N, C-alpha and C positions, 0 to 999 in steps of 0.2 A: 504494500500500500504506500502510495506516495505521501510524503510528509508535507507536500504542498498541493494546493487545489488544482484541479484540471484547468480552470480558467487561467491560472498563472502558467501552467505547463504549455498551454497553447501559444503563449507569448515568447517562448524560448526557441527562437530560430534566428538565422542570420549568420553573422561572422562569429565563429567560436574559436577561442584560444584554449588549448590544453595546457594547464599550469600545474605546478607542484605545490604552490602556496598561494594563499589569499584568493581562493576561488569564489565566484558568485554562488556556485552550486557544486555539490559533490554527487557524482554519478557512478552507478554500478552498471557495467555492461553484462547483459544476460541473454540467454537464448529463448526464454519463454517468460510469460507474465510481466512483460515490460510495461512501464507507464507511457513511454513514447517510442514509436518506431521511427528511427532516424535514418534519413538518406543523406549521405555525404555528396555534395554537389560542387561543381566548379564555378557555377554562375547562378544568379537569381535565387539566392536562399531567402525567398520572400514569403513563404507560407509555413505553417506549423510542420515541424519534423524535418525541415530542410536545413542542414548545417553546412557552412563552408568553413573549413579549418584554415585559420590565419595565424600569422606570427605577430601582427601588430594591428592596432585599432579594432579590437574585438567588440562585439555587442555584449558578449557574455564570456566569462572565464570559467572553465570547467576543470575539475580535478577528478580523475578516474580513481575510484576507491573499491576495495573489496568488501567493506562493511560500513554500516551506518550511512548509506547514501541518502541524499535528499529525494532522489527518484532514480528509477531504473530505465535503461534504454536498450533497445535491440537495433542493430544495424540491419537495414533492409535495402533491397535494390529498387523496390517500387512501393507505392502507397504509404509514404511517411505520414504519420498522424499520431495524435494523442489517443491512447486507448481508454 
């Protein structure tokens, strides 16, 4: 279960930077029961579930963790969305 609401999860898209410290959110990558299905894109990360991985000027900073995540993601090739 996500520790943040679905309405907030729907707003987490765009340019994402993977960090080791001071993240906006802590995320666990799973194969099932994800809170968000995420598609990594090269352009137009403009709807829910679409992330473009960047090194600078991110919209959100994400830390990948194994325990106590804010929410869980599953990487997909199609149909990115909040579950």
